ROBA-146436 format. One record per residue (C-alpha): residue number from 1; x, y, z. Coordinates in nm, 3 decimals, always signed. Layout:
REM residues N
  zakol        u        v        w
    NUM        X        Y        Z
...
***
This chain:
REM residues 609
  zakol        u        v        w
      1   +6.981  +12.730  +10.085
      2   +7.281  +12.560  +10.237
      3   +7.505  +12.722   +9.979
      4   +7.386  +13.071  +10.082
      5   +7.431  +12.993  +10.449
      6   +7.786  +12.879  +10.386
      7   +7.851  +13.185  +10.172
      8   +7.698  +13.414  +10.437
      9   +7.917  +13.266  +10.709
     10   +8.227  +13.306  +10.498
     11   +8.128  +13.662  +10.396
     12   +8.076  +13.754  +10.762
     13   +8.423  +13.633  +10.851
     14   +8.569  +13.814  +10.553
     15   +8.391  +14.141  +10.642
     16   +8.519  +14.121  +11.000
     17   +8.870  +14.049  +10.879
     18   +8.860  +14.334  +10.625
     19   +8.714  +14.580  +10.879
     20   +8.980  +14.502  +11.138
     21   +9.252  +14.515  +10.875
     22   +9.131  +14.851  +10.731
     23   +9.106  +15.004  +11.077
     24   +9.454  +14.880  +11.165
     25   +9.596  +15.025  +10.846
     26   +9.419  +15.361  +10.908
     27   +9.527  +15.373  +11.271
     28   +9.890  +15.297  +11.207
     29   +9.897  +15.539  +10.915
     30   +9.746  +15.813  +11.137
     31   +9.998  +15.745  +11.412
     32  +10.278  +15.753  +11.161
     33  +10.156  +16.081  +11.013
     34  +10.122  +16.243  +11.356
     35  +10.466  +16.130  +11.468
     36  +10.618  +16.236  +11.139
     37  +10.454  +16.581  +11.161
     38  +10.579  +16.642  +11.515
     39  +10.928  +16.520  +11.440
     40  +10.946  +16.715  +11.115
     41  +10.831  +17.045  +11.271
     42  +11.055  +17.016  +11.574
     43  +11.347  +16.912  +11.355
     44  +11.295  +17.224  +11.143
     45  +11.282  +17.448  +11.455
     46  +11.594  +17.291  +11.604
     47  +11.776  +17.325  +11.276
     48  +11.669  +17.691  +11.243
     49  +11.781  +17.771  +11.600
     50  +12.118  +17.604  +11.540
     51  +12.154  +17.797  +11.215
     52  +12.079  +18.126  +11.398
     53  +12.329  +18.048  +11.677
     54  +12.602  +17.958  +11.426
     55  +12.540  +18.272  +11.222
     56  +12.534  +18.480  +11.543
     57  +12.870  +18.336  +11.650
     58  +13.016  +18.425  +11.313
     59  +12.887  +18.784  +11.334
     60  +13.026  +18.810  +11.686
     61  +13.357  +18.697  +11.544
     62  +13.352  +18.988  +11.298
     63  +13.257  +19.222  +11.579
     64  +13.537  +19.097  +11.804
     65  +13.782  +19.152  +11.521
     66  +13.652  +19.506  +11.483
     67  +13.669  +19.563  +11.854
     68  +14.033  +19.464  +11.851
     69  +14.106  +19.757  +11.623
     70  +14.088  +19.582  +11.296
     71  +13.941  +19.759  +11.004
     72  +13.628  +19.607  +10.849
     73  +13.707  +19.492  +10.506
     74  +13.459  +19.436  +10.224
     75  +13.492  +19.060  +10.289
     76  +13.382  +19.119  +10.650
     77  +13.087  +19.311  +10.528
     78  +13.002  +19.034  +10.281
     79  +13.037  +18.771  +10.555
     80  +12.809  +18.977  +10.775
     81  +12.551  +19.005  +10.499
     82  +12.559  +18.631  +10.431
     83  +12.514  +18.538  +10.797
     84  +12.239  +18.790  +10.833
     85  +12.065  +18.630  +10.536
     86  +12.098  +18.290  +10.706
     87  +11.950  +18.426  +11.027
     88  +11.664  +18.592  +10.844
     89  +11.589  +18.262  +10.661
     90  +11.588  +18.074  +10.989
     91  +11.360  +18.334  +11.144
     92  +11.119  +18.301  +10.853
     93  +11.127  +17.922  +10.901
     94  +11.035  +17.968  +11.265
     95  +10.763  +18.213  +11.171
     96  +10.621  +17.969  +10.912
     97  +10.615  +17.695  +11.175
     98  +10.449  +17.942  +11.406
     99  +10.147  +17.930  +11.178
    100  +10.074  +17.586  +11.323
    101   +9.849  +17.577  +11.630
    102  +10.055  +17.667  +11.938
    103   +9.998  +17.764  +12.297
    104  +10.006  +18.139  +12.401
    105  +10.340  +18.089  +12.581
    106  +10.497  +17.940  +12.268
    107  +10.363  +18.225  +12.054
    108  +10.495  +18.492  +12.302
    109  +10.835  +18.320  +12.314
    110  +10.863  +18.323  +11.936
    111  +10.761  +18.693  +11.928
    112  +11.025  +18.785  +12.184
    113  +11.283  +18.584  +11.990
    114  +11.195  +18.764  +11.669
    115  +11.230  +19.102  +11.846
    116  +11.567  +18.999  +11.992
    117  +11.691  +18.892  +11.649
    118  +11.597  +19.224  +11.492
    119  +11.757  +19.415  +11.780
    120  +12.074  +19.213  +11.741
    121  +12.079  +19.282  +11.365
    122  +12.039  +19.654  +11.431
    123  +12.324  +19.675  +11.683
    124  +12.567  +19.452  +11.497
    125  +12.493  +19.622  +11.170
    126  +12.602  +19.959  +11.307
    127  +12.949  +19.822  +11.355
    128  +12.991  +19.652  +11.023
    129  +12.785  +19.850  +10.777
    130  +12.836  +20.224  +10.710
    131  +12.520  +20.402  +10.799
    132  +12.380  +20.722  +10.947
    133  +12.518  +20.830  +11.280
    134  +12.268  +20.755  +11.556
    135  +12.231  +20.927  +11.890
    136  +12.465  +20.824  +12.161
    137  +12.196  +20.634  +12.347
    138  +12.121  +20.419  +12.041
    139  +12.476  +20.348  +11.925
    140  +12.617  +20.004  +11.941
    141  +12.852  +19.942  +12.227
    142  +13.025  +19.620  +12.331
    143  +12.802  +19.590  +12.632
    144  +12.486  +19.630  +12.430
    145  +12.608  +19.377  +12.168
    146  +12.689  +19.136  +12.452
    147  +12.347  +19.183  +12.610
    148  +12.169  +19.133  +12.276
    149  +12.371  +18.821  +12.208
    150  +12.298  +18.682  +12.553
    151  +11.925  +18.752  +12.513
    152  +11.921  +18.591  +12.171
    153  +12.103  +18.283  +12.299
    154  +11.876  +18.257  +12.602
    155  +11.562  +18.279  +12.394
    156  +11.702  +18.021  +12.148
    157  +11.767  +17.786  +12.438
    158  +11.412  +17.834  +12.557
    159  +11.283  +17.754  +12.209
    160  +11.499  +17.439  +12.198
    161  +11.365  +17.335  +12.537
    162  +11.013  +17.399  +12.417
    163  +11.073  +17.183  +12.109
    164  +11.222  +16.906  +12.323
    165  +10.920  +16.924  +12.551
    166  +10.696  +16.908  +12.244
    167  +10.884  +16.602  +12.115
    168  +10.855  +16.429  +12.453
    169  +10.485  +16.511  +12.466
    170  +10.440  +16.384  +12.110
    171  +10.623  +16.064  +12.203
    172  +10.404  +16.024  +12.511
    173  +10.093  +16.090  +12.305
    174  +10.206  +15.843  +12.038
    175  +10.276  +15.577  +12.297
    176   +9.934  +15.629  +12.446
    177   +9.765  +15.608  +12.111
    178   +9.968  +15.296  +12.028
    179   +9.866  +15.134  +12.356
    180   +9.504  +15.229  +12.299
    181   +9.527  +15.094  +11.944
    182   +9.668  +14.764  +12.066
    183   +9.391  +14.738  +12.325
    184   +9.132  +14.822  +12.063
    185   +9.281  +14.569  +11.819
    186   +9.281  +14.299  +12.085
    187   +8.920  +14.377  +12.172
    188   +8.826  +14.382  +11.803
    189   +9.005  +14.058  +11.739
    190   +8.838  +13.902  +12.041
    191   +8.498  +14.017  +11.923
    192   +8.574  +13.895  +11.570
    193   +8.687  +13.560  +11.711
    194   +8.373  +13.527  +11.922
    195   +8.152  +13.623  +11.631
    196   +8.340  +13.377  +11.407
    197   +8.312  +13.098  +11.664
    198   +7.944  +13.165  +11.710
    199   +7.882  +13.181  +11.336
    200   +8.088  +12.863  +11.281
    201   +7.903  +12.687  +11.563
    202   +7.565  +12.784  +11.429
    203   +7.662  +12.699  +11.074
    204   +7.820  +12.369  +11.177
    205   +7.521  +12.282  +11.391
    206   +7.284  +12.354  +11.104
    207   +7.490  +12.121  +10.881
    208   +7.614  +11.852  +11.121
    209   +7.285  +11.789  +11.303
    210   +7.107  +11.670  +10.986
    211   +7.417  +11.472  +10.887
    212   +7.433  +11.304  +11.229
    213   +7.065  +11.226  +11.197
    214   +7.119  +11.075  +10.853
    215   +7.415  +10.876  +10.985
    216   +7.204  +10.736  +11.268
    217   +6.923  +10.641  +11.034
    218   +7.170  +10.491  +10.786
    219   +7.297  +10.263  +11.063
    220   +6.940  +10.157  +11.137
    221   +6.882  +10.080  +10.770
    222   +7.208   +9.884  +10.765
    223   +7.078   +9.676  +11.056
    224   +6.758   +9.602  +10.864
    225   +6.519   +9.863  +11.006
    226   +6.366  +10.008  +10.690
    227   +6.047  +10.140  +10.856
    228   +6.199  +10.477  +10.942
    229   +6.154  +10.829  +10.806
    230   +6.405  +11.112  +10.837
    231   +6.237  +11.443  +10.937
    232   +6.274  +11.712  +10.670
    233   +6.351  +12.031  +10.865
    234   +6.462  +12.257  +10.578
    235   +6.424  +12.304  +10.206
    236   +6.794  +12.337  +10.128
    237   +7.031  +12.072  +10.000
    238   +7.020  +11.887  +10.333
    239   +6.643  +11.885  +10.316
    240   +6.658  +11.747   +9.963
    241   +6.906  +11.486  +10.088
    242   +6.665  +11.384  +10.365
    243   +6.380  +11.360  +10.111
    244   +6.598  +11.146   +9.882
    245   +6.693  +10.930  +10.182
    246   +6.326  +10.873  +10.266
    247   +6.256  +10.791   +9.903
    248   +6.545  +10.545   +9.902
    249   +6.418  +10.383  +10.223
    250   +6.075  +10.345  +10.064
    251   +6.226  +10.183   +9.758
    252   +6.430   +9.952   +9.980
    253   +6.114   +9.854  +10.168
    254   +5.940   +9.775   +9.840
    255   +6.246   +9.587   +9.714
    256   +6.275   +9.393  +10.039
    257   +5.912   +9.297  +10.022
    258   +5.938   +9.184   +9.660
    259   +6.271   +9.012   +9.727
    260   +6.131   +8.838  +10.032
    261   +5.841   +8.711   +9.828
    262   +6.079   +8.592   +9.556
    263   +6.305   +8.423   +9.809
    264   +6.003   +8.261   +9.972
    265   +5.879   +8.133   +9.636
    266   +6.228   +8.024   +9.538
    267   +6.273   +7.845   +9.870
    268   +5.943   +7.663   +9.831
    269   +6.029   +7.575   +9.470
    270   +6.373   +7.453   +9.573
    271   +6.233   +7.247   +9.858
    272   +5.967   +7.100   +9.631
    273   +6.227   +7.028   +9.363
    274   +6.468   +6.862   +9.605
    275   +6.183   +6.666   +9.763
    276   +6.085   +6.539   +9.418
    277   +6.429   +6.383   +9.362
    278   +6.433   +6.018   +9.471
    279   +6.813   +6.023   +9.504
    280   +6.982   +6.162   +9.818
    281   +7.116   +6.517   +9.769
    282   +7.346   +6.695  +10.015
    283   +7.459   +7.060   +9.991
    284   +7.773   +7.156  +10.188
    285   +7.929   +7.497  +10.249
    286   +8.298   +7.585  +10.206
    287   +8.362   +7.450  +10.560
    288   +8.224   +7.112  +10.444
    289   +7.926   +7.137  +10.676
    290   +7.588   +7.008  +10.557
    291   +7.355   +7.305  +10.514
    292   +7.078   +7.151  +10.305
    293   +6.950   +6.805  +10.213
    294   +6.634   +6.657  +10.065
    295   +6.407   +6.401  +10.238
    296   +6.580   +6.113  +10.057
    297   +6.915   +6.231  +10.198
    298   +6.763   +6.259  +10.546
    299   +6.636   +5.902  +10.527
    300   +6.972   +5.788  +10.389
    301   +7.163   +5.951  +10.677
    302   +6.916   +5.818  +10.936
    303   +6.947   +5.462  +10.803
    304   +7.327   +5.475  +10.823
    305   +7.335   +5.659  +11.156
    306   +7.517   +5.969  +11.020
    307   +7.300   +6.251  +11.148
    308   +7.551   +6.537  +11.152
    309   +7.815   +6.420  +10.906
    310   +7.873   +6.218  +10.589
    311   +8.016   +5.868  +10.558
    312   +8.400   +5.865  +10.554
    313   +8.429   +5.771  +10.185
    314   +8.202   +6.062  +10.086
    315   +8.397   +6.299  +10.312
    316   +8.716   +6.195  +10.132
    317   +8.560   +6.272   +9.793
    318   +8.434   +6.610   +9.917
    319   +8.782   +6.694  +10.047
    320   +8.937   +6.599   +9.713
    321   +8.688   +6.807   +9.512
    322   +8.727   +7.105   +9.749
    323   +9.104   +7.099   +9.707
    324   +9.110   +7.050   +9.329
    325   +8.785   +7.244   +9.262
    326   +8.705   +6.997   +8.987
    327   +8.375   +6.810   +8.963
    328   +8.380   +6.440   +9.038
    329   +8.158   +6.272   +8.777
    330   +8.221   +5.894   +8.767
    331   +8.074   +5.700   +8.475
    332   +8.131   +5.333   +8.563
    333   +7.985   +5.096   +8.816
    334   +8.332   +5.042   +8.958
    335   +8.312   +5.384   +9.126
    336   +7.986   +5.302   +9.305
    337   +7.959   +5.296   +9.686
    338   +7.771   +5.018   +9.858
    339   +7.555   +5.067  +10.167
    340   +7.321   +4.832  +10.352
    341   +6.986   +5.006  +10.388
    342   +6.673   +4.834  +10.518
    343   +6.857   +4.498  +10.523
    344   +6.937   +4.531  +10.152
    345   +7.260   +4.618   +9.981
    346   +7.219   +4.923   +9.758
    347   +7.461   +5.081   +9.512
    348   +7.505   +5.460   +9.481
    349   +7.712   +5.642   +9.224
    350   +7.838   +5.964   +9.390
    351   +7.848   +6.284   +9.183
    352   +8.021   +6.574   +9.360
    353   +7.970   +6.917   +9.198
    354   +8.159   +7.236   +9.280
    355   +7.956   +7.551   +9.360
    356   +8.141   +7.879   +9.300
    357   +8.085   +8.239   +9.401
    358   +8.068   +8.515   +9.135
    359   +8.441   +8.575   +9.193
    360   +8.508   +8.204   +9.120
    361   +8.599   +8.124   +9.482
    362   +8.466   +7.807   +9.641
    363   +8.115   +7.847   +9.781
    364   +8.049   +7.482   +9.859
    365   +7.979   +7.144   +9.701
    366   +7.666   +6.948   +9.613
    367   +7.654   +6.569   +9.639
    368   +7.407   +6.362   +9.439
    369   +7.397   +5.991   +9.527
    370   +7.248   +5.826   +9.221
    371   +7.082   +5.497   +9.313
    372   +7.206   +5.249   +9.054
    373   +7.107   +4.932   +9.239
    374   +6.858   +4.818   +8.973
    375   +7.085   +4.920   +8.686
    376   +7.369   +4.730   +8.842
    377   +7.153   +4.420   +8.888
    378   +7.042   +4.444   +8.527
    379   +7.399   +4.495   +8.414
    380   +7.512   +4.193   +8.614
    381   +7.232   +3.986   +8.460
    382   +7.328   +4.107   +8.111
    383   +7.697   +4.048   +8.170
    384   +7.635   +3.699   +8.310
    385   +7.400   +3.618   +8.024
    386   +7.646   +3.735   +7.760
    387   +7.930   +3.552   +7.930
    388   +7.729   +3.232   +7.965
    389   +7.598   +3.243   +7.611
    390   +7.943   +3.319   +7.475
    391   +8.095   +3.029   +7.666
    392   +7.818   +2.793   +7.562
    393   +7.838   +2.898   +7.198
    394   +8.214   +2.904   +7.166
    395   +8.258   +2.528   +7.227
    396   +8.020   +2.404   +6.949
    397   +8.135   +2.689   +6.727
    398   +8.494   +2.572   +6.767
    399   +8.388   +2.220   +6.665
    400   +8.197   +2.353   +6.361
    401   +8.498   +2.568   +6.265
    402   +8.730   +2.266   +6.291
    403   +8.496   +2.051   +6.082
    404   +8.478   +2.316   +5.813
    405   +8.855   +2.342   +5.800
    406   +8.887   +1.962   +5.767
    407   +8.629   +1.952   +5.488
    408   +8.799   +2.239   +5.304
    409   +9.131   +2.052   +5.325
    410   +8.950   +1.766   +5.133
    411   +9.100   +1.498   +5.360
    412   +8.767   +1.319   +5.369
    413   +8.709   +1.334   +4.996
    414   +8.705   +1.566   +4.701
    415   +8.462   +1.859   +4.689
    416   +8.291   +2.005   +4.394
    417   +8.361   +2.376   +4.328
    418   +8.015   +2.467   +4.447
    419   +8.061   +2.268   +4.769
    420   +8.403   +2.433   +4.828
    421   +8.254   +2.778   +4.780
    422   +7.974   +2.715   +5.029
    423   +8.212   +2.568   +5.285
    424   +8.446   +2.871   +5.245
    425   +8.160   +3.111   +5.319
    426   +8.060   +2.903   +5.623
    427   +8.422   +2.904   +5.744
    428   +8.451   +3.286   +5.713
    429   +8.121   +3.335   +5.896
    430   +8.230   +3.101   +6.173
    431   +8.559   +3.291   +6.207
    432   +8.370   +3.622   +6.229
    433   +8.125   +3.475   +6.479
    434   +8.415   +3.344   +6.690
    435   +8.578   +3.687   +6.693
    436   +8.248   +3.840   +6.802
    437   +8.213   +3.589   +7.085
    438   +8.570   +3.660   +7.197
    439   +8.497   +4.036   +7.198
    440   +8.182   +3.978   +7.402
    441   +8.377   +3.772   +7.654
    442   +8.645   +4.041   +7.679
    443   +8.379   +4.308   +7.723
    444   +8.208   +4.105   +7.995
    445   +8.536   +4.062   +8.179
    446   +8.610   +4.437   +8.161
    447   +8.262   +4.527   +8.285
    448   +8.299   +4.288   +8.578
    449   +8.427   +4.496   +8.868
    450   +8.594   +4.189   +9.014
    451   +8.827   +4.168   +8.714
    452   +9.156   +4.338   +8.810
    453   +9.407   +4.501   +8.576
    454   +9.778   +4.439   +8.606
    455   +9.943   +4.779   +8.634
    456  +10.306   +4.844   +8.537
    457  +10.493   +5.174   +8.511
    458  +10.521   +5.215   +8.134
    459  +10.704   +5.476   +7.930
    460  +10.470   +5.638   +7.673
    461  +10.728   +5.604   +7.395
    462  +10.766   +5.227   +7.449
    463  +10.399   +5.134   +7.425
    464  +10.335   +5.361   +7.124
    465  +10.637   +5.220   +6.943
    466  +10.508   +4.865   +7.008
    467  +10.164   +4.953   +6.871
    468  +10.318   +5.116   +6.563
    469  +10.541   +4.815   +6.503
    470  +10.249   +4.572   +6.533
    471  +10.047   +4.759   +6.266
    472  +10.346   +4.838   +6.042
    473  +10.272   +4.563   +5.788
    474   +9.905   +4.656   +5.764
    475   +9.997   +5.021   +5.712
    476  +10.260   +4.934   +5.450
    477  +10.003   +4.730   +5.259
    478   +9.765   +5.029   +5.265
    479  +10.050   +5.264   +5.164
    480  +10.003   +5.466   +5.483
    481  +10.296   +5.608   +5.682
    482  +10.290   +5.572   +6.064
    483  +10.467   +5.842   +6.268
    484  +10.522   +5.852   +6.644
    485  +10.529   +6.198   +6.810
    486  +10.625   +6.197   +7.182
    487  +10.659   +6.513   +7.388
    488  +11.002   +6.515   +7.559
    489  +11.023   +6.457   +7.931
    490  +10.696   +6.267   +7.979
    491  +10.685   +6.056   +8.298
    492  +10.598   +5.689   +8.311
    493  +10.230   +5.601   +8.336
    494  +10.072   +5.323   +8.546
    495   +9.876   +5.102   +8.304
    496   +9.795   +4.745   +8.206
    497  +10.041   +4.718   +7.918
    498   +9.854   +4.445   +7.728
    499   +9.515   +4.609   +7.759
    500   +9.639   +4.959   +7.665
    501   +9.829   +4.823   +7.366
    502   +9.496   +4.679   +7.250
    503   +9.353   +5.036   +7.274
    504   +9.627   +5.188   +7.060
    505   +9.626   +4.907   +6.802
    506   +9.247   +4.939   +6.770
    507   +9.273   +5.316   +6.717
    508   +9.560   +5.267   +6.476
    509   +9.390   +4.987   +6.280
    510   +9.074   +5.198   +6.232
    511   +9.286   +5.498   +6.124
    512   +9.479   +5.296   +5.864
    513   +9.155   +5.151   +5.723
    514   +8.996   +5.495   +5.680
    515   +9.302   +5.685   +5.551
    516   +9.379   +5.726   +5.182
    517   +9.700   +5.586   +5.035
    518   +9.998   +5.819   +5.045
    519   +9.892   +5.994   +5.368
    520  +10.008   +5.943   +5.724
    521   +9.877   +5.843   +6.067
    522  +10.034   +6.001   +6.379
    523  +10.062   +5.838   +6.722
    524  +10.102   +6.121   +6.970
    525  +10.154   +6.160   +7.347
    526  +10.118   +6.495   +7.523
    527  +10.082   +6.628   +7.877
    528   +9.739   +6.794   +7.914
    529   +9.783   +6.902   +8.277
    530   +9.966   +6.806   +8.595
    531   +9.744   +6.501   +8.646
    532   +9.709   +6.323   +8.311
    533   +9.861   +6.246   +7.971
    534   +9.674   +6.233   +7.641
    535   +9.745   +5.958   +7.386
    536   +9.609   +6.033   +7.037
    537   +9.585   +5.866   +6.698
    538   +9.544   +6.127   +6.423
    539   +9.459   +6.038   +6.065
    540   +9.400   +6.232   +5.743
    541   +9.092   +6.041   +5.635
    542   +8.745   +6.149   +5.528
    543   +8.630   +6.232   +5.883
    544   +8.315   +6.137   +6.076
    545   +7.982   +6.325   +6.054
    546   +7.910   +6.522   +6.375
    547   +7.577   +6.345   +6.437
    548   +7.753   +6.009   +6.475
    549   +8.055   +6.112   +6.683
    550   +7.870   +6.080   +7.016
    551   +7.772   +5.716   +6.947
    552   +8.103   +5.575   +6.820
    553   +8.183   +5.407   +7.152
    554   +7.839   +5.245   +7.192
    555   +7.806   +4.870   +7.158
    556   +7.730   +4.736   +6.808
    557   +7.724   +5.087   +6.658
    558   +7.862   +5.140   +6.312
    559   +7.866   +5.458   +6.104
    560   +7.609   +5.412   +5.824
    561   +7.757   +5.358   +5.479
    562   +8.079   +5.191   +5.595
    563   +8.160   +4.828   +5.502
    564   +8.080   +4.575   +5.771
    565   +8.411   +4.428   +5.885
    566   +8.319   +4.356   +6.247
    567   +8.044   +4.352   +6.508
    568   +8.101   +4.711   +6.628
    569   +8.244   +4.614   +6.967
    570   +8.604   +4.731   +6.922
    571   +8.556   +5.090   +7.041
    572   +8.324   +4.974   +7.324
    573   +8.603   +4.750   +7.449
    574   +8.846   +5.044   +7.417
    575   +8.619   +5.262   +7.632
    576   +8.590   +4.995   +7.897
    577   +8.970   +4.952   +7.909
    578   +9.030   +5.327   +7.942
    579   +8.760   +5.367   +8.206
    580   +8.913   +5.075   +8.396
    581   +9.228   +5.291   +8.408
    582   +9.008   +5.575   +8.544
    583   +9.065   +5.767   +8.225
    584   +8.846   +5.919   +7.955
    585   +8.812   +5.843   +7.584
    586   +8.693   +6.074   +7.308
    587   +8.701   +6.169   +6.941
    588   +8.745   +6.494   +6.749
    589   +8.669   +6.485   +6.379
    590   +8.597   +6.720   +6.090
    591   +8.464   +6.607   +5.754
    592   +8.732   +6.613   +5.487
    593   +9.015   +6.686   +5.731
    594   +9.054   +6.366   +5.932
    595   +8.989   +6.246   +6.287
    596   +9.163   +6.226   +6.623
    597   +9.081   +5.943   +6.863
    598   +9.230   +6.002   +7.206
    599   +9.235   +5.871   +7.561
    600   +9.340   +6.061   +7.876
    601   +9.522   +5.842   +8.129
    602   +9.583   +5.979   +8.483
    603   +9.931   +5.979   +8.631
    604  +10.018   +5.807   +8.954
    605  +10.026   +6.048   +9.255
    606  +10.399   +6.023   +9.286
    607  +10.448   +6.106   +8.918
    608  +10.241   +6.424   +8.898
    609  +10.440   +6.715   +8.759
***
């Protein structure tokens, strides 16, 4: 196991370190003990010799006093006894030290010194102490005392020299042992270092080689080579890691195979799907380079001669969408692009969609060119037909309306009540029919792309106040209060003042009609973002069912159950006016809580805030 190998390497290093440390402690302790023993013994000997010499000098002083004719007093005798005791103690100290192993010369020297000390005590004692009278040859004389003292001093000097020699020898021995110990420690440390380096090398090699091998194979896997197998050379943790690596590589191979098959199927499905679309589709990356297109797009580019790029107008739309990251989804024929393909003019409505990465950054854009040529032709036919019919019908209808008014004024004769009633109904129907024809003509003009709007920079407060003032009488008659709510600091908006006032009056007229007496209707203007303002008309009426809200702006649609007061073209005209301003119209309603009709009008580039 790798753990045991690591532990064994660390234990080996610890054992070597402990062994060297224990030996060093033992060696230095042994050297210290030896030095201390030598110094202690020699210090004791030197001290004893010095004590003997001092005591001897004191006894000689007593003797010299006696030799000068002085009489020995009891104090002299006591002094003699004390010094003799000191000398005897020192001699015993030397004799105790003599028990230590010594050379024959040292032993003989100590024996001679002991004999000299006893001889000196015997001679000096005869002078100081009262004792038996000895023969003349054994009596103490000055010469004999002098000779004994000289011998004692000489032997003491020899002992001191011997101790000094012993101390020098001990110092030399200690130095030698210290040098040998240093050499041994250096050798031991060198061996420990070599063993440690070898163990570390072997341990590192056993760990790093498999890791290097795994690193190499990981790089190969990173480059896409999954058909590799790491050799399992041990059963430890590294071996288990190699086995897990091989298992992972096998799973990656299986995943790559399944993923490749999925990608292949997805690619075929995507190609088949794109090929099935009759409209040209281009997919661009974040650098605005075409990376994918369907056969219809290829034919479209080949017909126009743009093989490696898009037409300029499409490039401008792609640049705008890439910068704003907002989809471009036009809804009117006015936003269509016209191209001559196969000697025929065709209309395409571009739809540019943003593609985002998971982190919401721009991945690219997709362009769908919806072919609306036939729809546009049909719309032109419908618009022309409605316009023609409306024009043709309005002239006779005006004559009929005038005749009915003349008859009702009874300028040509009196009418019976029944005749007046029938003529009144005919007049009202002709008025309603004339209004319908006028709405159809207005709608045809708005749908005609050649019809231009007259833009003026208009303050939101001004146009809302005008609309509120125009419907004030109607609201007062319905007992409804009109309020204008303008957010402060709104910029001026480019709009056709007459057309947009028609939008607000239409919203406001519908709100007043469907709001109960005693409530209010609010005209509001708010900034929704840096590019557009929202104009709203909010009422407190009965609301609109959700299933009908999506059809309110369709032509001739009316919410079921409401009284018929018009042809259902008012909101259609409103939508066309707002779309002509490149804005959007919508409704938000909840049953029992009222409705909000709104239109979002874009700001001019110079007015964006």
